C-alpha positions in Angstrom: 0.0 0.0 0.0 1.4 3.4 -1.0 2.1 5.7 1.9 0.6 9.2 1.8 2.3 12.4 2.7 1.8 13.9 6.1 2.4 17.4 7.2 2.5 19.3 10.5 3.5 22.8 11.5 4.7 24.2 14.8 6.0 27.4 16.3 8.6 27.8 19.0 10.3 30.8 20.6 14.0 31.3 21.0 15.5 31.6 24.5 18.3 33.4 26.2 20.3 31.7 28.8 20.7 33.6 32.1 23.1 30.9 33.4 24.9 29.8 30.2 25.2 26.4 28.6 28.7 26.0 27.2 30.4 22.7 26.6 29.4 19.1 26.0 30.3 16.0 28.0 29.2 13.8 25.1 29.3 15.2 21.5 27.5 12.3 19.8 24.4 12.5 22.2 24.8 16.3 22.6 24.9 16.0 26.4 25.7 19.3 28.2 28.7 19.6 30.4 26.8 22.1 32.7 23.2 22.9 33.5 21.6 26.2 32.3 18.7 28.4 33.0 16.9 30.5 30.4 14.1 32.9 29.5 11.9 32.0 26.6 11.3 35.1 24.4 7.9 35.8 22.9 9.1 38.1 20.1 11.7 35.7 18.6 9.8 32.9 16.8 10.4 30.1 14.4 7.6 28.5 12.4 8.5 25.1 11.0 6.6 22.8 8.6 7.6 19.2 8.2 6.2 17.1 5.4 7.0 13.4 5.0 6.4 12.6 1.3 6.8 9.3 -0.5 7.8 11.2 -3.7 11.0 12.7 -2.1 14.4 11.1 -2.8 16.1 12.7 0.1 15.4 15.3 2.9 15.1 18.9 1.9 15.6 22.0 4.1 14.4 25.5 3.2 15.2 28.3 5.6 13.4 31.7 5.1 12.5 30.6 1.5 16.1 29.8 0.6 17.6 26.4 -0.1 19.8 25.5 2.9 23.4 24.6 2.6 24.4 21.0 2.3 25.8 21.0 5.8 22.6 22.4 7.2 20.6 19.8 5.3 22.8 17.0 6.6 22.3 18.2 10.2 18.5 18.1 9.7 18.8 14.7 8.0 20.6 13.3 11.0 17.9 14.6 13.3 15.1 13.2 11.2 16.8 9.8 11.2 16.2 9.7 14.9 12.5 10.4 14.5 12.3 7.9 11.6 13.9 5.3 13.9 11.4 6.0 16.7 8.3 6.2 14.5 9.0 3.5 11.9 8.2 6.1 9.2 11.0 5.8 6.6 9.9 8.6 4.3 12.1 11.5 3.5 10.8 15.0 4.5 10.7 18.5 3.3 11.3 21.0 6.2 10.5 24.6 5.8 11.6 26.9 8.6 11.0 30.6 8.9 12.5 33.0 11.5 11.3 36.5 12.3 14.8 37.4 13.5 18.4 37.0 12.1 19.5 33.4 11.6 22.8 32.1 12.9 23.7 35.4 14.4 23.8 34.6 18.1 20.1 34.8 18.8 19.4 31.1 19.4 17.8 30.4 16.1 18.8 26.8 16.3 17.0 26.5 19.6 13.6 27.7 18.3 14.2 25.8 15.0 14.8 22.4 16.5 12.1 22.9 19.2 9.6 23.6 16.4 10.9 20.8 14.2 10.8 18.3 17.1 7.1 18.9 17.5 6.2 19.2 13.9 8.2 16.2 12.7 7.1 13.9 15.5 3.4 14.8 15.0 3.7 14.3 11.2 5.3 10.9 11.9 2.5 9.8 14.2 4.4 10.1 17.4 2.8 11.8 20.4 5.6 12.8 22.8 5.1 14.5 26.2 7.1 17.7 26.9 9.8 15.8 28.8 10.4 13.4 25.9 10.1 16.2 23.3 12.7 18.2 25.3 15.1 15.2 25.3 14.6 14.7 21.6 15.2 18.3 20.6 18.5 18.2 22.5 19.8 15.9 19.8 19.5 18.7 17.3 20.5 21.6 19.5 21.4 21.7 23.2 19.6 25.0 23.7 16.5 23.7 21.9 15.8 21.6 24.9 14.8 24.8 26.8 12.6 26.2 24.0 10.1 23.4 24.4 8.9 25.4 27.4 7.9 28.9 28.0 8.8 31.2 30.9 11.8 30.3 33.0 13.4 27.0 32.1 16.3 24.9 33.4 18.2 22.4 31.3 19.4 19.7 33.6 22.9 18.1 33.4 22.3 14.5 34.0 24.8 11.9 35.2 23.6 8.9 33.2 25.7 8.3 30.1 22.6 7.5 28.0 21.3 11.0 28.3 18.0 10.0 29.8 18.4 12.6 32.6 19.3 15.4 30.2 16.1 17.3 29.5 14.6 20.6 30.5 12.1 21.5 33.2 10.0 24.6 33.5 10.8 26.6 36.7 8.0 29.1 36.2 5.5 30.0 33.5 5.6 33.0 31.2 3.1 34.8 33.5 5.0 34.3 36.7 7.2 37.5 36.5 6.8 40.3 34.0 10.3 40.9 32.8 11.0 42.8 29.7 13.9 42.5 27.2 15.4 44.5 24.4 17.4 42.6 21.9 19.9 45.0 20.5 21.0 43.7 17.1 24.5 44.9 16.2 25.0 42.7 13.2 22.7 40.5 11.0 25.6 38.5 9.5 26.0 34.9 10.3 28.7 34.3 12.8 32.0 32.8 11.5 32.2 30.0 14.1 29.1 28.1 15.3 28.5 27.4 18.9 29.2 23.7 18.7 32.6 24.2 17.1 33.5 26.9 19.6 32.4 24.8 22.6 34.5 21.9 21.4 37.5 24.1 20.9 37.1 25.7 24.3 36.9 22.3 26.0 40.1 21.2 24.4 42.2 24.3 24.7 41.0 26.7 27.4 43.0 26.4 30.7 39.9 27.7 32.5 37.4 25.2 31.1 37.3 22.8 34.1 36.8 25.7 36.5 33.8 26.8 34.4 32.3 23.4 34.8 33.0 23.2 38.5 31.5 26.6 39.2 28.3 26.1 37.3 26.4 24.3 40.1 26.6 27.3 42.5 25.4 29.6 39.8 22.3 27.5 39.1 21.4 27.3 42.8 21.7 31.1 43.2 19.6 31.7 40.0 16.8 29.4 41.1 16.7 31.3 44.4 16.6 34.7 42.6 13.7 33.5 40.4 11.8 32.0 43.3 12.2 35.3 45.3 11.7 37.6 42.3 15.0 39.2 43.2 15.7 41.2 40.0 19.0 42.6 41.2 20.3 39.2 41.9 19.0 37.8 38.7 20.7 40.5 36.7 24.0 40.3 38.5 24.1 36.5 38.0 23.2 36.8 34.3 26.0 39.3 33.6 28.5 37.2 35.6 27.6 34.0 33.7 27.8 35.8 30.3 31.2 37.3 31.1 32.5 34.0 32.3 31.4 32.2 29.1 33.0 34.8 26.9 36.2 34.7 29.0 36.3 31.0 28.0 36.0 31.7 24.3 38.7 34.3 24.5 41.0 31.9 26.4 40.6 29.2 23.7 43.4 28.6 21.2 42.9 30.2 18.8 40.7 32.7 20.7 37.1 33.1 19.6 35.7 36.7 19.8 32.0 37.0 19.2 31.7 40.7 20.1 32.1 43.7 17.9 32.9 47.3 19.0 29.2 48.1 19.5 28.9 45.1 21.8 31.5 46.6 24.1 30.0 50.1 23.9 26.6 48.7 24.9 28.0 46.9 27.9 29.3 50.2 29.1 26.0 51.9 28.4 24.1 49.4 30.5 26.5 49.8 33.4 26.2 53.6 33.2 22.4 53.5 33.1 22.4 51.2 36.2 24.8 53.6 38.0 22.2 56.3 37.3 19.5 54.3 39.0 17.8 52.4 36.2 17.4 48.6 37.0 18.9 47.1 33.8 21.3 44.3 33.1 22.8 42.6 30.0 23.5 39.2 28.7 25.3 38.1 25.5 25.2 34.7 23.9 27.6 33.4 21.2 27.3 36.4 19.0 27.6 40.2 19.0 24.0 40.9 20.0 23.3 42.4 23.5 20.1 41.4 25.3 19.0 44.0 27.9 16.9 42.8 30.8 14.7 45.2 32.8 11.3 45.8 34.3 8.1 47.1 32.6 8.3 50.6 34.1 11.7 51.3 32.5 11.5 49.6 29.1 10.3 52.6 27.2 13.1 54.8 28.6 15.6 52.2 27.7 14.2 51.8 24.2 14.4 55.5 23.6 18.0 55.5 24.9 19.2 52.8 22.5 16.9 53.5 19.5 19.4 55.7 17.7 22.6 54.4 19.3 25.4 54.1 16.7 25.9 50.5 15.6 22.5 49.3 16.7 20.8 48.1 13.5 17.5 47.0 15.0 15.8 46.6 18.4 13.3 43.8 19.2 11.3 44.1 22.4 10.0 41.0 24.1 8.1 39.7 27.0 8.5 36.1 28.2 7.2 33.6 25.7 5.1 30.4 25.7 5.7 26.7 25.2 6.2 25.2 21.7 2.9 24.9 20.0 1.4 22.9 17.2 -0.3 25.3 14.8 -2.0 22.9 12.5 -1.3 20.4 9.7 -2.4 20.3 6.2 -4.1 16.9 6.2 
């Protein structure tokens, strides 16, 4: 009997890590060397449609209406193979993924992309996974995608079991728990020269500070959980900046060094510090890219937006509240 095509579509939000994920203890299974805590961002979204079609001769990937590179297609193919193994569906798939923010530029596009793909592709394959299992699956595509399965405040757990069965995310608090606001200050829309996975592996092999990073992460996680539980914004912001600067110190101490910032990134760090000195509750965090994410409270976000709107080097500003869980938004069958 001829198999029919099956399509599903999902939307997921990107996230920013307050306590950073950097480093893998198992590359093949994509197991993190440290735990992490993040915020899911409502404004940064990926919509992904997965279609398993008997007429296809291989997997296809289209990103923002453009044919993806062969390396990107191979990465998706490897991930879809895991779903095919679980579901018994051997068909090839066409994946169409659209971001409303720059791709591959340090804004966690792989997190939202693989979270959305995990839900769309499993649904199209006939698999019904709970959030825990979906989180574990999405990790195989992107470590940070594990956190984008959930909205609000999310923790990616670093398990101990070598199989990875303990390495999944949990939601610490929903998107409505605490009204934090963020400005994503985009200083470059170009794709970064070195991806996070390559930089993580380089750091682990060559940085003299890597083991100290791993050893110190547990304390950071404990303190951030407490800050979220008590809604202590000053503590949350201080920890977020500390974790970001530690992570970038690692990339700078690798050999050769990896520098994700540009001159505007540095100027924005100083601006945030100056604003805080003047009494505005504002903190920054930076992932593996040159973009600066500003964290503040609702009463101050318009003032901050006005301050940065025409700042030299800032190409665009995206404002965001906390975002929701990954969501199925319909299929075509």
